[in-house]
PDB file as gemmi writes it, atoms N, CA and C in Angstrom:
CRYST1    1.000    1.000    1.000  90.00  90.00  90.00 P 1                      
ATOM      1  N   UNK A   1     -28.767  75.549 100.460  1.00  0.00           N  
ATOM      2  CA  UNK A   1     -29.374  75.206  99.204  1.00  0.00           C  
ATOM      3  C   UNK A   1     -30.651  74.401  99.435  1.00  0.00           C  
ATOM      4  N   UNK A   2     -31.723  74.763  98.733  1.00  0.00           N  
ATOM      5  CA  UNK A   2     -32.955  74.007  98.892  1.00  0.00           C  
ATOM      6  C   UNK A   2     -32.873  72.626  98.250  1.00  0.00           C  
ATOM      7  N   UNK A   3     -33.682  71.720  98.750  1.00  0.00           N  
ATOM      8  CA  UNK A   3     -33.713  70.355  98.226  1.00  0.00           C  
ATOM      9  C   UNK A   3     -34.506  70.333  96.917  1.00  0.00           C  
ATOM     10  N   UNK A   4     -34.022  69.597  95.927  1.00  0.00           N  
ATOM     11  CA  UNK A   4     -34.687  69.513  94.627  1.00  0.00           C  
ATOM     12  C   UNK A   4     -35.617  68.300  94.601  1.00  0.00           C  
ATOM     13  N   UNK A   5     -36.754  68.432  93.910  1.00  0.00           N  
ATOM     14  CA  UNK A   5     -37.708  67.334  93.804  1.00  0.00           C  
ATOM     15  C   UNK A   5     -37.411  66.420  92.616  1.00  0.00           C  
ATOM     16  N   UNK A   6     -36.371  66.754  91.850  1.00  0.00           N  
ATOM     17  CA  UNK A   6     -35.966  65.924  90.718  1.00  0.00           C  
ATOM     18  C   UNK A   6     -34.467  65.664  90.793  1.00  0.00           C  
ATOM     19  N   UNK A   7     -34.021  64.648  90.049  1.00  0.00           N  
ATOM     20  CA  UNK A   7     -32.600  64.312  90.020  1.00  0.00           C  
ATOM     21  C   UNK A   7     -32.135  64.236  88.576  1.00  0.00           C  
ATOM     22  N   UNK A   8     -30.835  64.242  88.407  1.00  0.00           N  
ATOM     23  CA  UNK A   8     -30.239  64.079  87.082  1.00  0.00           C  
ATOM     24  C   UNK A   8     -30.667  62.729  86.507  1.00  0.00           C  
ATOM     25  N   UNK A   9     -31.117  62.722  85.260  1.00  0.00           N  
ATOM     26  CA  UNK A   9     -31.544  61.496  84.612  1.00  0.00           C  
ATOM     27  C   UNK A   9     -33.044  61.244  84.673  1.00  0.00           C  
ATOM     28  N   UNK A  10     -33.780  62.003  85.484  1.00  0.00           N  
ATOM     29  CA  UNK A  10     -35.231  61.837  85.586  1.00  0.00           C  
ATOM     30  C   UNK A  10     -35.920  62.320  84.315  1.00  0.00           C  
ATOM     31  N   UNK A  11     -37.040  61.680  83.965  1.00  0.00           N  
ATOM     32  CA  UNK A  11     -37.885  62.150  82.872  1.00  0.00           C  
ATOM     33  C   UNK A  11     -38.858  63.167  83.459  1.00  0.00           C  
ATOM     34  N   UNK A  12     -38.928  64.339  82.829  1.00  0.00           N  
ATOM     35  CA  UNK A  12     -39.766  65.419  83.353  1.00  0.00           C  
ATOM     36  C   UNK A  12     -40.670  65.985  82.265  1.00  0.00           C  
ATOM     37  N   UNK A  13     -41.709  66.697  82.713  1.00  0.00           N  
ATOM     38  CA  UNK A  13     -42.631  67.418  81.834  1.00  0.00           C  
ATOM     39  C   UNK A  13     -42.557  68.890  82.220  1.00  0.00           C  
ATOM     40  N   UNK A  14     -42.543  69.773  81.239  1.00  0.00           N  
ATOM     41  CA  UNK A  14     -42.532  71.208  81.495  1.00  0.00           C  
ATOM     42  C   UNK A  14     -43.965  71.642  81.745  1.00  0.00           C  
ATOM     43  N   UNK A  15     -44.234  72.276  82.896  1.00  0.00           N  
ATOM     44  CA  UNK A  15     -45.602  72.633  83.263  1.00  0.00           C  
ATOM     45  C   UNK A  15     -45.887  74.126  83.138  1.00  0.00           C  
ATOM     46  N   UNK A  16     -44.893  74.926  82.764  1.00  0.00           N  
ATOM     47  CA  UNK A  16     -45.112  76.362  82.575  1.00  0.00           C  
ATOM     48  C   UNK A  16     -44.050  76.919  81.650  1.00  0.00           C  
ATOM     49  N   UNK A  17     -44.399  77.989  80.954  1.00  0.00           N  
ATOM     50  CA  UNK A  17     -43.431  78.656  80.097  1.00  0.00           C  
ATOM     51  C   UNK A  17     -43.616  78.316  78.630  1.00  0.00           C  
ATOM     52  N   UNK A  18     -42.660  78.721  77.814  1.00  0.00           N  
ATOM     53  CA  UNK A  18     -42.757  78.561  76.370  1.00  0.00           C  
ATOM     54  C   UNK A  18     -42.665  77.106  75.924  1.00  0.00           C  
ATOM     55  N   UNK A  19     -42.122  76.238  76.735  1.00  0.00           N  
ATOM     56  CA  UNK A  19     -41.964  74.814  76.401  1.00  0.00           C  
ATOM     57  C   UNK A  19     -43.047  73.957  77.068  1.00  0.00           C  
ATOM     58  N   UNK A  20     -44.174  74.554  77.400  1.00  0.00           N  
ATOM     59  CA  UNK A  20     -45.265  73.900  78.120  1.00  0.00           C  
ATOM     60  C   UNK A  20     -45.677  72.577  77.477  1.00  0.00           C  
ATOM     61  N   UNK A  21     -45.723  71.508  78.280  1.00  0.00           N  
ATOM     62  CA  UNK A  21     -46.180  70.209  77.814  1.00  0.00           C  
ATOM     63  C   UNK A  21     -45.098  69.321  77.219  1.00  0.00           C  
ATOM     64  N   UNK A  22     -43.923  69.862  76.953  1.00  0.00           N  
ATOM     65  CA  UNK A  22     -42.851  69.059  76.367  1.00  0.00           C  
ATOM     66  C   UNK A  22     -42.186  68.191  77.433  1.00  0.00           C  
ATOM     67  N   UNK A  23     -41.636  67.068  76.968  1.00  0.00           N  
ATOM     68  CA  UNK A  23     -40.982  66.119  77.876  1.00  0.00           C  
ATOM     69  C   UNK A  23     -39.515  65.987  77.525  1.00  0.00           C  
ATOM     70  N   UNK A  24     -38.709  65.626  78.518  1.00  0.00           N  
ATOM     71  CA  UNK A  24     -37.293  65.400  78.281  1.00  0.00           C  
ATOM     72  C   UNK A  24     -36.622  64.828  79.512  1.00  0.00           C  
ATOM     73  N   UNK A  25     -35.330  64.540  79.365  1.00  0.00           N  
ATOM     74  CA  UNK A  25     -34.533  63.969  80.449  1.00  0.00           C  
ATOM     75  C   UNK A  25     -33.656  65.067  81.043  1.00  0.00           C  
ATOM     76  N   UNK A  26     -33.547  65.099  82.358  1.00  0.00           N  
ATOM     77  CA  UNK A  26     -32.743  66.105  83.046  1.00  0.00           C  
ATOM     78  C   UNK A  26     -31.266  65.793  82.818  1.00  0.00           C  
ATOM     79  N   UNK A  27     -30.532  66.778  82.281  1.00  0.00           N  
ATOM     80  CA  UNK A  27     -29.102  66.620  82.042  1.00  0.00           C  
ATOM     81  C   UNK A  27     -28.272  67.134  83.210  1.00  0.00           C  
ATOM     82  N   UNK A  28     -28.733  68.222  83.822  1.00  0.00           N  
ATOM     83  CA  UNK A  28     -27.936  68.886  84.857  1.00  0.00           C  
ATOM     84  C   UNK A  28     -28.866  69.681  85.766  1.00  0.00           C  
ATOM     85  N   UNK A  29     -28.518  69.768  87.047  1.00  0.00           N  
ATOM     86  CA  UNK A  29     -29.272  70.573  88.013  1.00  0.00           C  
ATOM     87  C   UNK A  29     -28.319  71.541  88.686  1.00  0.00           C  
ATOM     88  N   UNK A  30     -28.709  72.805  88.755  1.00  0.00           N  
ATOM     89  CA  UNK A  30     -27.967  73.811  89.495  1.00  0.00           C  
ATOM     90  C   UNK A  30     -28.827  74.200  90.695  1.00  0.00           C  
ATOM     91  N   UNK A  31     -28.577  73.567  91.848  1.00  0.00           N  
ATOM     92  CA  UNK A  31     -29.408  73.798  93.030  1.00  0.00           C  
ATOM     93  C   UNK A  31     -29.276  75.217  93.564  1.00  0.00           C  
ATOM     94  N   UNK A  32     -28.084  75.789  93.424  1.00  0.00           N  
ATOM     95  CA  UNK A  32     -27.858  77.133  93.944  1.00  0.00           C  
ATOM     96  C   UNK A  32     -28.735  78.157  93.229  1.00  0.00           C  
ATOM     97  N   UNK A  33     -28.847  78.033  91.906  1.00  0.00           N  
ATOM     98  CA  UNK A  33     -29.671  78.960  91.123  1.00  0.00           C  
ATOM     99  C   UNK A  33     -31.081  78.426  90.876  1.00  0.00           C  
ATOM    100  N   UNK A  34     -31.344  77.204  91.332  1.00  0.00           N  
ATOM    101  CA  UNK A  34     -32.624  76.527  91.152  1.00  0.00           C  
ATOM    102  C   UNK A  34     -33.005  76.433  89.675  1.00  0.00           C  
ATOM    103  N   UNK A  35     -32.081  75.958  88.854  1.00  0.00           N  
ATOM    104  CA  UNK A  35     -32.297  75.820  87.412  1.00  0.00           C  
ATOM    105  C   UNK A  35     -31.954  74.395  86.987  1.00  0.00           C  
ATOM    106  N   UNK A  36     -32.584  73.928  85.905  1.00  0.00           N  
ATOM    107  CA  UNK A  36     -32.289  72.608  85.349  1.00  0.00           C  
ATOM    108  C   UNK A  36     -32.088  72.717  83.843  1.00  0.00           C  
ATOM    109  N   UNK A  37     -31.290  71.811  83.298  1.00  0.00           N  
ATOM    110  CA  UNK A  37     -31.137  71.669  81.854  1.00  0.00           C  
ATOM    111  C   UNK A  37     -31.876  70.400  81.452  1.00  0.00           C  
ATOM    112  N   UNK A  38     -32.787  70.528  80.484  1.00  0.00           N  
ATOM    113  CA  UNK A  38     -33.566  69.391  80.018  1.00  0.00           C  
ATOM    114  C   UNK A  38     -33.181  69.114  78.574  1.00  0.00           C  
ATOM    115  N   UNK A  39     -32.939  67.857  78.268  1.00  0.00           N  
ATOM    116  CA  UNK A  39     -32.444  67.437  76.961  1.00  0.00           C  
ATOM    117  C   UNK A  39     -33.386  67.868  75.829  1.00  0.00           C  
ATOM    118  N   UNK A  40     -32.849  68.656  74.894  1.00  0.00           N  
ATOM    119  CA  UNK A  40     -33.586  69.054  73.698  1.00  0.00           C  
ATOM    120  C   UNK A  40     -34.587  70.172  73.874  1.00  0.00           C  
ATOM    121  N   UNK A  41     -34.667  70.762  75.055  1.00  0.00           N  
ATOM    122  CA  UNK A  41     -35.647  71.824  75.294  1.00  0.00           C  
ATOM    123  C   UNK A  41     -34.969  73.154  75.582  1.00  0.00           C  
ATOM    124  N   UNK A  42     -35.676  74.234  75.261  1.00  0.00           N  
ATOM    125  CA  UNK A  42     -35.216  75.605  75.504  1.00  0.00           C  
ATOM    126  C   UNK A  42     -33.854  75.836  74.829  1.00  0.00           C  
ATOM    127  N   UNK A  43     -33.767  75.454  73.560  1.00  0.00           N  
ATOM    128  CA  UNK A  43     -32.504  75.549  72.824  1.00  0.00           C  
ATOM    129  C   UNK A  43     -32.128  77.017  72.613  1.00  0.00           C  
ATOM    130  N   UNK A  44     -30.857  77.339  72.899  1.00  0.00           N  
ATOM    131  CA  UNK A  44     -30.330  78.687  72.714  1.00  0.00           C  
ATOM    132  C   UNK A  44     -29.108  78.615  71.805  1.00  0.00           C  
ATOM    133  N   UNK A  45     -28.776  79.733  71.207  1.00  0.00           N  
ATOM    134  CA  UNK A  45     -27.614  79.787  70.318  1.00  0.00           C  
ATOM    135  C   UNK A  45     -26.528  80.623  70.979  1.00  0.00           C  
ATOM    136  N   UNK A  46     -25.313  80.098  70.946  1.00  0.00           N  
ATOM    137  CA  UNK A  46     -24.152  80.798  71.497  1.00  0.00           C  
ATOM    138  C   UNK A  46     -23.122  80.963  70.382  1.00  0.00           C  
ATOM    139  N   UNK A  47     -22.580  82.161  70.278  1.00  0.00           N  
ATOM    140  CA  UNK A  47     -21.541  82.434  69.287  1.00  0.00           C  
ATOM    141  C   UNK A  47     -20.192  82.135  69.927  1.00  0.00           C  
ATOM    142  N   UNK A  48     -19.399  81.297  69.264  1.00  0.00           N  
ATOM    143  CA  UNK A  48     -18.111  80.928  69.841  1.00  0.00           C  
ATOM    144  C   UNK A  48     -16.970  81.371  68.928  1.00  0.00           C  
ATOM    145  N   UNK A  49     -15.920  81.785  69.558  1.00  0.00           N  
ATOM    146  CA  UNK A  49     -14.707  82.193  68.852  1.00  0.00           C  
ATOM    147  C   UNK A  49     -13.898  80.948  68.494  1.00  0.00           C  
ATOM    148  N   UNK A  50     -13.050  81.040  67.513  1.00  0.00           N  
ATOM    149  CA  UNK A  50     -12.197  79.911  67.161  1.00  0.00           C  
ATOM    150  C   UNK A  50     -11.320  79.532  68.350  1.00  0.00           C  
ATOM    151  N   UNK A  51     -11.200  78.244  68.593  1.00  0.00           N  
ATOM    152  CA  UNK A  51     -10.355  77.758  69.685  1.00  0.00           C  
ATOM    153  C   UNK A  51      -9.949  76.324  69.361  1.00  0.00           C  
ATOM    154  N   UNK A  52      -9.178  75.722  70.247  1.00  0.00           N  
ATOM    155  CA  UNK A  52      -8.793  74.325  70.053  1.00  0.00           C  
ATOM    156  C   UNK A  52     -10.014  73.413  70.134  1.00  0.00           C  
ATOM    157  N   UNK A  53     -10.939  73.766  71.013  1.00  0.00           N  
ATOM    158  CA  UNK A  53     -12.135  72.965  71.187  1.00  0.00           C  
ATOM    159  C   UNK A  53     -13.078  73.104  69.985  1.00  0.00           C  
ATOM    160  N   UNK A  54     -13.205  74.329  69.457  1.00  0.00           N  
ATOM    161  CA  UNK A  54     -14.047  74.609  68.288  1.00  0.00           C  
ATOM    162  C   UNK A  54     -13.191  75.292  67.229  1.00  0.00           C  
ATOM    163  N   UNK A  55     -12.493  74.515  66.398  1.00  0.00           N  
ATOM    164  CA  UNK A  55     -11.557  75.102  65.436  1.00  0.00           C  
ATOM    165  C   UNK A  55     -12.222  76.015  64.406  1.00  0.00           C  
ATOM    166  N   UNK A  56     -13.495  75.753  64.078  1.00  0.00           N  
ATOM    167  CA  UNK A  56     -14.189  76.600  63.115  1.00  0.00           C  
ATOM    168  C   UNK A  56     -14.851  77.805  63.769  1.00  0.00           C  
ATOM    169  N   UNK A  57     -15.122  77.730  65.074  1.00  0.00           N  
ATOM    170  CA  UNK A  57     -15.898  78.781  65.718  1.00  0.00           C  
ATOM    171  C   UNK A  57     -17.342  78.662  65.268  1.00  0.00           C  
ATOM    172  N   UNK A  58     -18.080  79.761  65.237  1.00  0.00           N  
ATOM    173  CA  UNK A  58     -19.436  79.750  64.701  1.00  0.00           C  
ATOM    174  C   UNK A  58     -20.507  79.760  65.766  1.00  0.00           C  
ATOM    175  N   UNK A  59     -21.702  79.393  65.338  1.00  0.00           N  
ATOM    176  CA  UNK A  59     -22.867  79.425  66.217  1.00  0.00           C  
ATOM    177  C   UNK A  59     -23.158  78.006  66.693  1.00  0.00           C  
ATOM    178  N   UNK A  60     -23.240  77.840  68.003  1.00  0.00           N  
ATOM    179  CA  UNK A  60     -23.468  76.537  68.619  1.00  0.00           C  
ATOM    180  C   UNK A  60     -24.819  76.566  69.325  1.00  0.00           C  
ATOM    181  N   UNK A  61     -25.639  75.533  69.088  1.00  0.00           N  
ATOM    182  CA  UNK A  61     -26.923  75.425  69.788  1.00  0.00           C  
ATOM    183  C   UNK A  61     -26.755  74.493  70.976  1.00  0.00           C  
ATOM    184  N   UNK A  62     -27.328  74.911  72.108  1.00  0.00           N  
ATOM    185  CA  UNK A  62     -27.307  74.058  73.296  1.00  0.00           C  
ATOM    186  C   UNK A  62     -28.546  74.326  74.132  1.00  0.00           C  
ATOM    187  N   UNK A  63     -28.757  73.499  75.150  1.00  0.00           N  
ATOM    188  CA  UNK A  63     -29.931  73.636  75.998  1.00  0.00           C  
ATOM    189  C   UNK A  63     -29.777  74.831  76.926  1.00  0.00           C  
ATOM    190  N   UNK A  64     -30.876  75.563  77.107  1.00  0.00           N  
ATOM    191  CA  UNK A  64     -30.909  76.650  78.067  1.00  0.00           C  
ATOM    192  C   UNK A  64     -31.518  76.149  79.366  1.00  0.00           C  
ATOM    193  N   UNK A  65     -31.370  76.912  80.432  1.00  0.00           N  
ATOM    194  CA  UNK A  65     -31.870  76.458  81.725  1.00  0.00           C  
ATOM    195  C   UNK A  65     -33.338  76.838  81.914  1.00  0.00           C  
ATOM    196  N   UNK A  66     -34.031  76.027  82.707  1.00  0.00           N  
ATOM    197  CA  UNK A  66     -35.438  76.228  83.047  1.00  0.00           C  
ATOM    198  C   UNK A  66     -35.520  76.231  84.564  1.00  0.00           C  
ATOM    199  N   UNK A  67     -36.354  77.109  85.130  1.00  0.00           N  
ATOM    200  CA  UNK A  67     -36.489  77.151  86.586  1.00  0.00           C  
ATOM    201  C   UNK A  67     -37.084  75.836  87.079  1.00  0.00           C  
ATOM    202  N   UNK A  68     -36.609  75.388  88.222  1.00  0.00           N  
ATOM    203  CA  UNK A  68     -36.975  74.072  88.743  1.00  0.00           C  
ATOM    204  C   UNK A  68     -38.465  73.982  89.085  1.00  0.00           C  
ATOM    205  N   UNK A  69     -39.106  75.114  89.365  1.00  0.00           N  
ATOM    206  CA  UNK A  69     -40.537  75.094  89.680  1.00  0.00           C  
ATOM    207  C   UNK A  69     -41.397  74.857  88.447  1.00  0.00           C  
ATOM    208  N   UNK A  70     -40.816  74.974  87.262  1.00  0.00           N  
ATOM    209  CA  UNK A  70     -41.569  74.796  86.017  1.00  0.00           C  
ATOM    210  C   UNK A  70     -41.464  73.386  85.450  1.00  0.00           C  
ATOM    211  N   UNK A  71     -40.867  72.458  86.202  1.00  0.00           N  
ATOM    212  CA  UNK A  71     -40.772  71.065  85.748  1.00  0.00           C  
ATOM    213  C   UNK A  71     -41.394  70.139  86.785  1.00  0.00           C  
ATOM    214  N   UNK A  72     -41.942  69.017  86.288  1.00  0.00           N  
ATOM    215  CA  UNK A  72     -42.566  68.023  87.156  1.00  0.00           C  
ATOM    216  C   UNK A  72     -42.159  66.641  86.653  1.00  0.00           C  
ATOM    217  N   UNK A  73     -41.980  65.707  87.561  1.00  0.00           N  
ATOM    218  CA  UNK A  73     -41.672  64.340  87.175  1.00  0.00           C  
ATOM    219  C   UNK A  73     -42.760  63.822  86.235  1.00  0.00           C  
ATOM    220  N   UNK A  74     -42.362  63.156  85.166  1.00  0.00           N  
ATOM    221  CA  UNK A  74     -43.313  62.682  84.162  1.00  0.00           C  
ATOM    222  C   UNK A  74     -44.295  61.672  84.759  1.00  0.00           C  
ATOM    223  N   UNK A  75     -43.822  60.782  85.611  1.00  0.00           N  
ATOM    224  CA  UNK A  75     -44.699  59.781  86.220  1.00  0.00           C  
ATOM    225  C   UNK A  75     -45.771  60.441  87.073  1.00  0.00           C  
ATOM    226  N   UNK A  76     -45.372  61.447  87.818  1.00  0.00           N  
ATOM    227  CA  UNK A  76     -46.320  62.163  88.678  1.00  0.00           C  
ATOM    228  C   UNK A  76     -47.329  62.945  87.828  1.00  0.00           C  
ATOM    229  N   UNK A  77     -46.856  63.531  86.738  1.00  0.00           N  
ATOM    230  CA  UNK A  77     -47.722  64.286  85.831  1.00  0.00           C  
ATOM    231  C   UNK A  77     -48.752  63.361  85.194  1.00  0.00           C  
ATOM    232  N   UNK A  78     -48.309  62.182  84.736  1.00  0.00           N  
ATOM    233  CA  UNK A  78     -49.213  61.223  84.106  1.00  0.00           C  
ATOM    234  C   UNK A  78     -50.259  60.723  85.092  1.00  0.00           C  
ATOM    235  N   UNK A  79     -49.853  60.480  86.329  1.00  0.00           N  
ATOM    236  CA  UNK A  79     -50.788  60.001  87.346  1.00  0.00           C  
ATOM    237  C   UNK A  79     -51.841  61.056  87.651  1.00  0.00           C  
ATOM    238  N   UNK A  80     -51.433  62.312  87.756  1.00  0.00           N  
ATOM    239  CA  UNK A  80     -52.394  63.370  88.052  1.00  0.00           C  
ATOM    240  C   UNK A  80     -53.310  63.614  86.869  1.00  0.00           C  
ATOM    241  N   UNK A  81     -52.799  63.491  85.643  1.00  0.00           N  
ATOM    242  CA  UNK A  81     -53.623  63.673  84.450  1.00  0.00           C  
ATOM    243  C   UNK A  81     -54.645  62.537  84.337  1.00  0.00           C  
ATOM    244  N   UNK A  82     -54.232  61.315  84.623  1.00  0.00           N  
ATOM    245  CA  UNK A  82     -55.142  60.170  84.566  1.00  0.00           C  
ATOM    246  C   UNK A  82     -56.223  60.311  85.631  1.00  0.00           C  
ATOM    247  N   UNK A  83     -55.847  60.754  86.817  1.00  0.00           N  
ATOM    248  CA  UNK A  83     -56.826  60.956  87.890  1.00  0.00           C  
ATOM    249  C   UNK A  83     -57.820  62.057  87.553  1.00  0.00           C  
ATOM    250  N   UNK A  84     -57.348  63.128  86.941  1.00  0.00           N  
ATOM    251  CA  UNK A  84     -58.227  64.238  86.566  1.00  0.00           C  
ATOM    252  C   UNK A  84     -59.185  63.816  85.469  1.00  0.00           C  
ATOM    253  N   UNK A  85     -58.707  63.039  84.493  1.00  0.00           N  
ATOM    254  CA  UNK A  85     -59.570  62.569  83.406  1.00  0.00           C  
ATOM    255  C   UNK A  85     -60.643  61.621  83.928  1.00  0.00           C  
ATOM    256  N   UNK A  86     -60.277  60.727  84.837  1.00  0.00           N  
ATOM    257  CA  UNK A  86     -61.237  59.785  85.400  1.00  0.00           C  
ATOM    258  C   UNK A  86     -62.282  60.523  86.234  1.00  0.00           C  
ATOM    259  N   UNK A  87     -61.847  61.519  86.996  1.00  0.00           N  
ATOM    260  CA  UNK A  87     -62.777  62.296  87.823  1.00  0.00           C  
ATOM    261  C   UNK A  87     -63.733  63.099  86.951  1.00  0.00           C  
ATOM    262  N   UNK A  88     -63.233  63.680  85.875  1.00  0.00           N  
ATOM    263  CA  UNK A  88     -64.079  64.458  84.971  1.00  0.00           C  
ATOM    264  C   UNK A  88     -65.100  63.562  84.276  1.00  0.00           C  
ATOM    265  N   UNK A  89     -64.685  62.362  83.879  1.00  0.00           N  
ATOM    266  CA  UNK A  89     -65.600  61.427  83.224  1.00  0.00           C  
ATOM    267  C   UNK A  89     -66.684  60.971  84.189  1.00  0.00           C  
ATOM    268  N   UNK A  90     -66.298  60.703  85.428  1.00  0.00           N  
ATOM    269  CA  UNK A  90     -67.274  60.273  86.426  1.00  0.00           C  
ATOM    270  C   UNK A  90     -68.256  61.393  86.742  1.00  0.00           C  
ATOM    271  N   UNK A  91     -67.770  62.610  86.834  1.00  0.00           N  
ATOM    272  CA  UNK A  91     -68.631  63.754  87.136  1.00  0.00           C  
ATOM    273  C   UNK A  91     -69.612  64.012  86.006  1.00  0.00           C  
ATOM    274  N   UNK A  92     -69.165  63.920  84.763  1.00  0.00           N  
ATOM    275  CA  UNK A  92     -70.058  64.166  83.635  1.00  0.00           C  
ATOM    276  C   UNK A  92     -71.081  63.047  83.488  1.00  0.00           C  
ATOM    277  N   UNK A  93     -70.729  61.823  83.848  1.00  0.00           N  
ATOM    278  CA  UNK A  93     -71.657  60.693  83.748  1.00  0.00           C  
ATOM    279  C   UNK A  93     -72.766  60.807  84.786  1.00  0.00           C  
ATOM    280  N   UNK A  94     -72.460  61.320  85.967  1.00  0.00           N  
ATOM    281  CA  UNK A  94     -73.466  61.407  87.020  1.00  0.00           C  
ATOM    282  C   UNK A  94     -74.337  62.650  86.879  1.00  0.00           C  
ATOM    283  N   UNK A  95     -73.845  63.705  86.251  1.00  0.00           N  
ATOM    284  CA  UNK A  95     -74.628  64.938  86.144  1.00  0.00           C  
ATOM    285  C   UNK A  95     -75.453  65.015  84.876  1.00  0.00           C  
ATOM    286  N   UNK A  96     -75.168  64.185  83.876  1.00  0.00           N  
ATOM    287  CA  UNK A  96     -75.936  64.217  82.637  1.00  0.00           C  
ATOM    288  C   UNK A  96     -77.235  63.462  82.828  1.00  0.00           C  
ATOM    289  N   UNK A  97     -78.371  64.109  82.530  1.00  0.00           N  
ATOM    290  CA  UNK A  97     -79.643  63.381  82.640  1.00  0.00           C  
ATOM    291  C   UNK A  97     -79.792  62.422  81.455  1.00  0.00           C  
ATOM    292  N   UNK A  98     -80.547  61.379  81.672  1.00  0.00           N  
ATOM    293  CA  UNK A  98     -80.775  60.403  80.623  1.00  0.00           C  
ATOM    294  C   UNK A  98     -81.651  61.039  79.545  1.00  0.00           C  
ATOM    295  N   UNK A  99     -81.413  60.730  78.276  1.00  0.00           N  
ATOM    296  CA  UNK A  99     -82.244  61.329  77.217  1.00  0.00           C  
ATOM    297  C   UNK A  99     -83.678  60.820  77.290  1.00  0.00           C  
ATOM    298  N   UNK A 100     -84.616  61.754  77.155  1.00  0.00           N  
ATOM    299  CA  UNK A 100     -86.035  61.391  77.226  1.00  0.00           C  
ATOM    300  C   UNK A 100     -86.572  61.113  75.837  1.00  0.00           C  
ATOM    301  N   UNK A 101     -87.538  60.232  75.767  1.00  0.00           N  
ATOM    302  CA  UNK A 101     -88.112  59.894  74.483  1.00  0.00           C  
ATOM    303  C   UNK A 101     -89.105  60.969  74.063  1.00  0.00           C  
ATOM    304  N   UNK A 102     -89.105  61.327  72.781  1.00  0.00           N  
ATOM    305  CA  UNK A 102     -90.040  62.319  72.232  1.00  0.00           C  
ATOM    306  C   UNK A 102     -91.400  61.676  72.057  1.00  0.00           C  
ATOM    307  N   UNK A 103     -92.473  62.402  72.392  1.00  0.00           N  
ATOM    308  CA  UNK A 103     -93.817  61.854  72.252  1.00  0.00           C  
ATOM    309  C   UNK A 103     -94.499  62.361  71.025  1.00  0.00           C  
TER     310      UNK A 103                                                      
END                                                                             
């Protein structure tokens, strides 16, 4: 099994897919399938039959799995975003010519 870059309980950001940019807490990791469950994201509906656990049966919403390569630690994401914004601001400040006065 490959080593995971995140752990249960970590705050993560989705970096690809339909949930792009959303944040949540990791509920579960399946290292064998390389999938994670993130709290409140990728919600799916499952139809359940009546049972002792679900006496009414019906449609139950729960989190769906996301591939582990599509999530990044929130702290790491914020640091890279802050670095990119600072670099872009510095680059635009040095490449913009000063405004000239009209004669």
